[in-house]
C-alpha positions as CSV (number, residue, x, y, z in Angstrom):
1,X,0.0,0.0,0.0
2,X,1.1,3.6,-0.6
3,X,2.2,5.3,2.5
4,X,1.7,9.1,2.7
5,X,3.3,11.8,4.8
6,X,1.8,15.1,6.0
7,X,2.9,18.4,4.5
8,X,3.9,20.9,7.2
9,X,6.1,23.9,6.8
10,X,7.2,22.8,3.3
11,X,8.4,19.5,4.7
12,X,7.0,16.0,4.3
13,X,6.6,14.6,7.8
14,X,5.5,11.3,9.5
15,X,2.8,11.7,12.2
16,X,4.2,12.4,15.7
17,X,2.1,9.4,16.9
18,X,3.7,7.0,14.4
19,X,0.3,5.7,13.6
20,X,-1.6,5.5,10.3
21,X,-5.2,5.1,9.1
22,X,-6.0,2.6,6.3
23,X,-7.8,4.3,3.5
24,X,-10.3,1.9,1.9
25,X,-11.3,1.7,-1.8
26,X,-15.1,1.8,-1.8
27,X,-15.3,-0.4,-4.9
28,X,-13.3,-3.3,-3.4
29,X,-13.8,-2.6,0.3
30,X,-10.1,-3.1,0.7
31,X,-7.3,-0.8,2.0
32,X,-5.2,0.8,-0.7
33,X,-3.2,3.6,1.1
34,X,-2.0,4.5,4.6
35,X,-2.8,8.0,5.8
36,X,-0.9,9.7,8.8
37,X,-2.9,9.8,12.0
38,X,-2.1,13.3,13.1
39,X,-2.1,14.6,16.6
40,X,-2.4,17.9,18.5
41,X,1.3,18.2,18.1
42,X,1.1,18.0,14.4
43,X,-1.7,20.4,14.2
44,X,0.2,22.9,16.4
45,X,3.3,22.6,14.2
46,X,1.2,23.3,11.1
47,X,-0.5,26.4,12.5
48,X,2.9,27.7,13.8
49,X,4.4,27.2,10.3
50,X,1.4,29.0,8.7
51,X,1.5,31.8,11.2
52,X,5.2,32.4,10.6
53,X,4.7,32.6,6.9
54,X,1.8,35.0,7.3
55,X,3.7,37.2,9.8
56,X,7.0,37.6,8.1
57,X,9.2,36.5,5.2
58,X,8.7,35.9,1.5
59,X,4.9,35.5,1.5
60,X,4.2,38.4,3.9
61,X,6.3,40.6,1.7
62,X,4.9,39.3,-1.7
63,X,2.9,41.7,-3.8
64,X,-0.7,40.7,-4.7
65,X,0.3,40.4,-8.3
66,X,3.1,37.9,-7.4
67,X,0.6,35.9,-5.4
68,X,-1.8,35.8,-8.3
69,X,1.0,34.6,-10.6
70,X,1.7,31.7,-8.2
71,X,-2.0,30.8,-8.1
72,X,-2.2,30.8,-11.9
73,X,0.9,28.6,-12.1
74,X,-0.8,26.2,-9.6
75,X,-3.8,26.1,-11.9
76,X,-1.6,25.1,-14.8
77,X,-0.1,22.2,-12.8
78,X,-3.6,21.0,-11.8
79,X,-4.6,21.0,-15.4
80,X,-1.5,19.1,-16.3
81,X,-2.1,16.4,-13.7
82,X,-6.0,16.3,-13.8
83,X,-6.2,12.7,-14.8
84,X,-3.8,11.6,-12.0
85,X,-5.7,13.5,-9.4
86,X,-9.0,12.1,-10.6
87,X,-7.7,8.6,-10.4
88,X,-6.6,9.1,-6.8
89,X,-10.0,10.5,-5.9
90,X,-11.9,7.7,-7.5
91,X,-9.7,5.1,-5.8
92,X,-10.2,6.9,-2.4
93,X,-13.9,7.9,-2.5
94,X,-15.5,5.7,-5.2
95,X,-17.0,8.6,-7.2
96,X,-17.2,8.1,-10.9
97,X,-14.1,8.7,-13.0
98,X,-16.2,10.7,-15.4
99,X,-17.4,13.0,-12.6
100,X,-14.0,13.4,-10.9
101,X,-12.1,14.0,-14.2
102,X,-14.6,16.7,-15.1
103,X,-14.1,18.3,-11.7
104,X,-10.3,18.1,-12.0
105,X,-10.3,19.7,-15.4
106,X,-12.6,22.5,-14.2
107,X,-10.8,23.1,-10.9
108,X,-7.9,25.2,-12.4
109,X,-10.5,27.9,-13.1
110,X,-10.7,28.7,-9.4
111,X,-7.0,29.4,-9.3
112,X,-7.0,31.4,-12.5
113,X,-10.0,33.4,-11.4
114,X,-8.9,34.2,-7.8
115,X,-5.3,34.6,-9.0
116,X,-6.6,37.3,-11.3
117,X,-8.5,38.9,-8.4
118,X,-5.5,39.0,-6.1
119,X,-4.3,42.5,-7.2
120,X,-7.8,43.9,-7.8
121,X,-9.0,44.4,-4.3
122,X,-8.9,48.1,-3.7
123,X,-9.5,50.3,-0.7
124,X,-11.1,53.7,-0.9
125,X,-10.4,57.4,0.0
126,X,-13.0,58.7,2.4
127,X,-14.0,62.4,2.4
128,X,-13.3,63.5,5.9
129,X,-15.4,65.8,8.1
130,X,-12.3,66.5,10.1
131,X,-10.2,69.5,8.8
132,X,-6.7,68.5,7.8
133,X,-7.3,64.8,8.3
134,X,-6.8,62.3,5.4
135,X,-8.6,59.0,5.7
136,X,-8.3,55.9,3.6
137,X,-8.9,52.2,3.8
138,X,-7.0,49.1,2.7
139,X,-7.7,45.4,2.8
140,X,-5.4,43.0,4.6
141,X,-5.3,39.2,5.1
142,X,-6.8,37.7,8.2
143,X,-3.9,35.4,8.9
144,X,-4.1,31.6,9.3
145,X,-7.1,29.9,7.8
146,X,-8.1,26.4,8.8
147,X,-9.9,24.5,6.0
148,X,-11.9,21.3,6.8
149,X,-13.2,19.4,3.9
150,X,-15.6,16.4,3.3
151,X,-15.1,13.1,1.6
152,X,-17.4,13.5,-1.4
153,X,-15.5,16.0,-3.6
154,X,-12.3,16.6,-1.6
155,X,-10.2,18.7,-3.9
156,X,-12.9,20.8,-5.6
157,X,-14.6,21.8,-2.4
158,X,-11.2,22.6,-0.8
159,X,-10.3,24.8,-3.8
160,X,-13.4,26.9,-3.2
161,X,-11.7,27.9,0.0
162,X,-8.0,27.6,-0.8
163,X,-8.0,29.8,-3.9
164,X,-9.6,32.9,-2.3
165,X,-7.8,32.4,1.0
166,X,-4.3,32.4,-0.7
167,X,-5.3,35.2,-3.2
168,X,-6.1,37.4,-0.2
169,X,-2.7,36.8,1.3
170,X,-3.6,34.3,4.1
171,X,-1.9,31.1,4.8
172,X,-3.8,27.8,5.2
173,X,-3.9,24.5,7.0
174,X,-6.1,21.9,5.4
175,X,-7.6,19.0,7.3
176,X,-9.2,16.6,4.8
177,X,-11.7,13.9,5.7
178,X,-9.9,10.9,7.3
179,X,-11.7,8.8,4.7
180,X,-10.4,10.7,1.6
181,X,-7.0,12.4,2.4
182,X,-4.9,11.0,-0.4
183,X,-5.8,13.5,-3.1
184,X,-5.1,16.5,-0.9
185,X,-1.6,15.1,-0.2
186,X,-1.1,14.6,-3.9
187,X,-2.3,18.2,-4.4
188,X,0.3,19.4,-1.9
189,X,3.0,18.1,-4.2
190,X,1.7,20.6,-6.9
191,X,1.7,23.5,-4.4
192,X,5.3,22.6,-3.6
193,X,6.2,22.4,-7.3
194,X,4.5,25.8,-8.0
195,X,7.0,27.4,-5.6
196,X,4.8,28.7,-2.8
197,X,7.0,29.9,0.1
198,X,7.5,27.7,3.2
199,X,4.5,27.4,5.5
200,X,1.9,29.0,3.2
201,X,0.1,25.7,2.5
202,X,0.0,22.8,5.0
203,X,-1.9,19.5,5.2
204,X,-2.6,17.7,8.5
205,X,-4.5,14.4,8.3
206,X,-6.3,12.4,10.9
207,X,-9.5,12.3,12.9
208,X,-11.6,15.4,13.7
209,X,-11.5,14.9,17.4
210,X,-7.7,14.6,17.4
211,X,-6.5,17.2,14.9
212,X,-9.6,19.0,13.6
213,X,-10.5,20.4,17.0
214,X,-7.0,21.4,17.6
215,X,-6.9,23.3,14.4
216,X,-10.2,25.1,15.0
217,X,-9.3,26.1,18.6
218,X,-5.7,27.2,18.0
219,X,-5.4,30.8,19.1
220,X,-3.3,31.7,16.0
221,X,-6.1,30.6,13.6
222,X,-8.2,33.6,12.4
223,X,-10.8,31.9,10.3
224,X,-12.3,28.5,9.8
225,X,-13.9,27.3,6.5
226,X,-15.9,24.1,6.8
227,X,-17.8,21.9,4.5
228,X,-19.5,18.8,5.9
229,X,-22.4,17.5,7.9
230,X,-24.6,19.5,10.3
231,X,-23.3,17.9,13.5
232,X,-19.7,18.6,12.5
233,X,-20.6,22.1,11.5
234,X,-22.2,22.8,14.8
235,X,-19.2,21.5,16.7
236,X,-16.9,23.7,14.5
237,X,-19.1,26.8,15.0
238,X,-19.2,26.3,18.8
239,X,-15.4,25.8,19.1
240,X,-14.6,28.8,16.8
241,X,-17.0,31.0,18.8
242,X,-15.0,30.5,21.9
243,X,-12.0,32.1,20.1
244,X,-14.1,34.7,18.3
245,X,-13.0,33.4,14.9
246,X,-14.6,34.1,11.6
247,X,-16.5,31.1,10.3
248,X,-18.1,29.9,7.0
249,X,-20.1,26.7,7.0
250,X,-21.4,24.8,4.0
251,X,-23.6,22.1,5.5
252,X,-26.4,19.7,4.4
253,X,-29.4,20.0,2.3
254,X,-32.8,18.4,1.5
255,X,-33.3,20.2,-1.7
256,X,-36.7,20.3,-3.6
257,X,-36.7,19.6,-7.4
258,X,-40.1,20.9,-8.4
259,X,-41.8,19.9,-11.7
260,X,-44.9,21.7,-13.0
261,X,-47.3,20.3,-15.5
262,X,-46.2,22.7,-18.2
263,X,-42.6,21.6,-18.0
264,X,-40.8,19.7,-20.7
265,X,-41.3,16.3,-19.1
266,X,-38.5,14.4,-20.8
267,X,-35.9,17.1,-19.8
268,X,-37.3,17.3,-16.2
269,X,-36.9,13.5,-15.9
270,X,-33.3,13.8,-16.9
271,X,-32.9,16.6,-14.4
272,X,-34.4,14.6,-11.7
273,X,-32.0,11.6,-12.4
274,X,-29.1,14.0,-12.5
275,X,-30.1,15.7,-9.3
276,X,-30.0,12.5,-7.2
277,X,-28.3,9.6,-8.9
278,X,-25.5,11.1,-11.0
279,X,-23.3,11.5,-7.9
280,X,-24.8,8.5,-6.1
281,X,-26.7,11.1,-4.1
282,X,-23.5,12.0,-2.3
283,X,-23.7,15.7,-2.8
284,X,-25.0,18.4,-0.4
285,X,-27.1,19.9,-3.2
286,X,-28.8,16.6,-4.2
287,X,-32.4,17.0,-5.4
288,X,-33.5,14.4,-2.9
289,X,-37.2,15.6,-2.8
290,X,-38.9,15.5,-6.1
291,X,-42.1,17.5,-6.1
292,X,-44.5,16.6,-8.9
293,X,-47.7,18.3,-9.8
294,X,-50.7,16.0,-9.5
295,X,-51.7,15.9,-13.2
296,X,-48.3,14.6,-14.4
297,X,-47.4,12.5,-11.4
298,X,-48.1,9.0,-12.8
299,X,-46.6,9.7,-16.3
300,X,-43.5,11.3,-14.8
301,X,-42.9,8.4,-12.3
302,X,-43.3,5.9,-15.1
303,X,-40.7,7.7,-17.2
304,X,-38.4,8.3,-14.3
305,X,-38.3,4.7,-13.1
306,X,-37.7,3.6,-16.7
307,X,-34.7,5.9,-17.0
308,X,-33.3,5.4,-13.6
309,X,-33.6,1.6,-14.0
310,X,-31.1,1.7,-16.9
311,X,-28.3,3.0,-14.7
312,X,-25.1,1.1,-15.2
313,X,-23.4,0.3,-11.9
314,X,-19.9,-1.1,-11.4
315,X,-16.3,0.0,-11.4
316,X,-16.2,3.8,-11.0
317,X,-12.9,3.9,-13.0
318,X,-14.9,2.7,-16.0
319,X,-16.1,5.8,-17.9
320,X,-19.3,4.0,-18.9
321,X,-20.3,3.5,-15.2
322,X,-23.2,5.8,-14.2
323,X,-23.7,5.0,-10.5
324,X,-20.8,4.1,-8.2
325,X,-20.5,2.9,-4.7
326,X,-21.2,4.8,-1.5
327,X,-17.9,6.2,-0.3
328,X,-17.7,4.8,3.3
329,X,-19.0,1.7,5.0
330,X,-20.7,3.7,7.8
331,X,-22.5,5.8,5.2
332,X,-23.5,2.7,3.3
333,X,-25.2,1.4,6.4
334,X,-26.8,4.8,7.0
335,X,-28.3,4.8,3.5
336,X,-29.8,1.3,3.9
337,X,-31.2,2.3,7.3
338,X,-33.0,5.2,5.8
339,X,-34.5,2.9,3.1
340,X,-35.9,0.8,5.9
341,X,-37.2,3.9,7.7
342,X,-39.0,5.0,4.6
343,X,-40.7,1.6,4.2
344,X,-41.7,1.6,7.9
345,X,-43.2,5.1,7.4
346,X,-45.5,3.8,4.6
347,X,-43.7,5.1,1.5
348,X,-43.9,2.9,-1.6
349,X,-40.7,1.7,-3.1
350,X,-41.0,1.7,-6.9
351,X,-37.4,1.2,-7.7
352,X,-34.4,-0.3,-5.9
353,X,-34.7,-0.3,-2.1
354,X,-31.8,-2.7,-1.4
355,X,-28.1,-3.3,-1.7
356,X,-26.9,-3.8,-5.3
357,X,-25.8,-7.4,-5.8
358,X,-25.0,-7.2,-9.5
359,X,-21.9,-9.1,-10.4
360,X,-20.3,-5.9,-11.7
361,X,-20.5,-4.4,-8.2
362,X,-18.2,-6.9,-6.7
363,X,-17.6,-6.5,-3.0
364,X,-18.2,-2.7,-3.0
365,X,-20.6,-0.6,-1.0
366,X,-23.4,-0.3,-3.7
367,X,-27.0,0.7,-3.2
368,X,-29.5,0.3,-6.0
369,X,-30.9,3.7,-7.2
370,X,-34.0,3.9,-5.0
371,X,-37.3,5.8,-5.6
372,X,-40.1,6.2,-3.1
373,X,-43.6,7.4,-4.0
374,X,-46.4,8.2,-1.6
375,X,-44.0,10.3,0.5
376,X,-45.4,13.0,2.9
377,X,-43.2,15.9,3.7
378,X,-43.4,15.2,7.4
379,X,-41.8,11.8,7.0
380,X,-38.2,11.4,8.1
381,X,-37.2,10.4,4.6
382,X,-38.4,13.8,3.4
383,X,-36.9,15.8,6.2
384,X,-33.5,14.3,7.0
385,X,-30.4,14.2,4.7
386,X,-29.8,10.6,3.5
387,X,-26.7,11.5,1.3
388,X,-27.2,8.5,-0.9
389,X,-29.1,7.4,-4.1
390,X,-32.5,7.7,-2.5
391,X,-35.3,9.9,-4.0
392,X,-38.6,10.9,-2.3
393,X,-41.5,11.9,-4.5
394,X,-44.1,14.2,-3.1
395,X,-47.3,15.4,-4.9
396,X,-48.6,19.0,-5.0
397,X,-51.6,20.7,-6.4
398,X,-50.5,24.3,-7.3
399,X,-47.7,26.9,-6.8
400,X,-48.7,27.8,-3.3
401,X,-48.6,24.2,-2.1
402,X,-45.3,23.6,-3.9
403,X,-43.7,26.6,-2.2
404,X,-45.1,25.5,1.2
405,X,-43.6,22.0,0.8
406,X,-40.3,23.2,-0.6
407,X,-39.8,25.6,2.4
408,X,-41.1,23.2,5.1
409,X,-37.7,21.8,5.9
410,X,-34.8,22.8,8.1
411,X,-32.4,23.2,5.2
412,X,-32.2,25.7,2.4
413,X,-29.2,25.0,0.2
414,X,-30.6,24.6,-3.3
415,X,-33.8,24.0,-5.4
416,X,-34.8,23.2,-8.9
417,X,-37.9,24.5,-10.8
418,X,-39.1,23.0,-14.1
419,X,-41.6,25.1,-16.0
420,X,-42.2,26.8,-19.3
421,X,-43.8,29.8,-17.7
422,X,-41.2,32.6,-17.0
423,X,-43.6,34.4,-14.7
424,X,-44.0,31.3,-12.6
425,X,-40.2,30.7,-12.7
426,X,-39.6,34.2,-11.3
427,X,-42.2,33.8,-8.6
428,X,-40.8,30.5,-7.5
429,X,-37.2,31.7,-7.4
430,X,-38.2,34.6,-5.3
431,X,-40.2,32.7,-2.7
432,X,-38.1,29.5,-2.3
433,X,-35.8,29.9,0.6
434,X,-32.6,28.5,-0.8
435,X,-29.2,29.9,-1.6
436,X,-29.3,28.6,-5.2
437,X,-32.3,28.0,-7.4
438,X,-32.0,26.5,-10.9
439,X,-34.7,26.8,-13.5
440,X,-34.9,24.0,-16.0
441,X,-31.5,22.8,-14.8
442,X,-29.9,21.2,-11.8
443,X,-26.4,20.9,-10.2
444,X,-24.9,23.9,-12.1
445,X,-22.0,25.7,-10.2
446,X,-19.3,28.1,-11.2
447,X,-16.3,29.8,-9.7
448,X,-18.0,33.1,-10.7
449,X,-21.3,32.5,-8.8
450,X,-21.9,32.6,-5.0
451,X,-22.9,29.3,-3.4
452,X,-24.2,28.7,0.1
453,X,-27.2,28.0,2.1
454,X,-30.2,29.4,4.0
455,X,-31.3,28.2,7.4
456,X,-29.4,25.1,8.7
457,X,-27.6,24.7,5.4
458,X,-24.8,26.9,6.5
459,X,-23.4,30.4,7.0
460,X,-21.6,32.5,4.4
461,X,-21.0,32.0,0.7
462,X,-18.2,30.7,-1.5
463,X,-17.2,31.5,-5.1
464,X,-17.7,34.8,-6.9
465,X,-15.6,37.9,-6.8
466,X,-17.1,39.3,-3.6
467,X,-16.0,36.2,-1.7
468,X,-12.3,37.2,-1.7
469,X,-13.4,39.8,0.9
470,X,-14.5,37.0,3.2
471,X,-10.8,36.3,3.6
472,X,-9.8,39.9,4.2
473,X,-10.2,42.6,6.9
474,X,-10.4,46.3,6.3
475,X,-8.2,48.8,8.0
476,X,-9.0,52.5,8.4
477,X,-5.9,54.8,8.2
478,X,-5.9,58.5,9.4
479,X,-3.2,60.9,8.5
480,X,-3.0,64.4,10.1
481,X,-1.8,67.0,7.6
482,X,-2.2,69.9,10.0
483,X,0.9,71.8,11.0
484,X,-0.1,72.0,14.6
485,X,-2.1,69.8,16.9
486,X,-4.8,71.6,18.9
487,X,-4.6,71.9,22.6
488,X,-6.0,68.6,23.9
489,X,-7.5,70.3,26.9
490,X,-9.7,72.6,24.8
491,X,-12.6,70.9,23.1
492,X,-14.5,72.2,20.1
């Protein structure tokens, strides 16, 4: 098995504990790599290295234009090694090669985009009401940023944070999921090759309780950027609050995908399949609640089941595979438990509903694409995030009921609306409480467009040009141009 080291202060280091975590291939269920099991000592070393780089030396003295050039060079290296990075992610998390290769080929755009923004953040001159006083502002980096990422799209979701954080002049310590750390350690090799100064970029691997908490709570960390589940997000938020740190949280979702009778049915069926099954349901924005207008319900379900039933399952490295395994064994068990819960609640399973035992699935953690009809919005299967290939179908009568059902959930990350009526589309996008709403599309994201959630789906936004300011703080500077200072004991 491949044995990895952590990347701390521009050096490759073994864990201080001397212990390692076996990383399992979800397709085979077998270990394929050994990941360092970091400790508080390793986390502290990484933060100290990052703080030293922020506080003094080559990175602290570097111009924004030079930082941007480094980021663009990193983007070129990612593009060069896109296939290798995709292969590592597929081996580590079981997502489809087609999906991961697409992500890796698109990922350089974050480094080009924010690299271009690095020298375009400008302060302002403020007209002063104080005679002889000159007042202006400038933006400065926050300092050390801790980045904690999930197992479903490790490098892409980390890049949403890494690129703006570095463009703004911060230094970073990344803690990837203990299930999928290999690709981030491979990525660190590219950061090293790009020529970033010592300590600017660090990777500490291990368990959340052992290194994640230490990174969040360290007094030299100024900001925490987290993507993951709601329980982890709450724990991060509470720990960061004790240190008055800035926080962004991108958490779960239970997103409605709403289809009206006037929609192009065939396109909407494809959109529903893409929304829930294309990534094996392992995406925070999954369209896991499909809302169908009464008059098209039966026709739509028939077409949906027919299309979803053709899904090719198997080796995620095969470019023809359409549904891969669940990434972790605990998550696999969780998905199966929710299928049982749905059946107990009275939902009707019209497709799947069991582990996949097809020969092409081997010993991997596969779940058949599963569709439930007869779902009420108060059922657990409609309210709680499953994070797997499980779709709940809910009927509605009209726009008002669709809006009520869509919003009647704790989350508000994303939503889809399928209709040929532009007026209806605009009404729905206005009234649905979600950070992203797609019309006649689903799962579209860009480095140029803000992404984040309402309600319990998170705090803050990622992507887009305004997001670089999330990693900056503004300083107000006053210069007295008067020849004499007034008597301090005389007011007025």
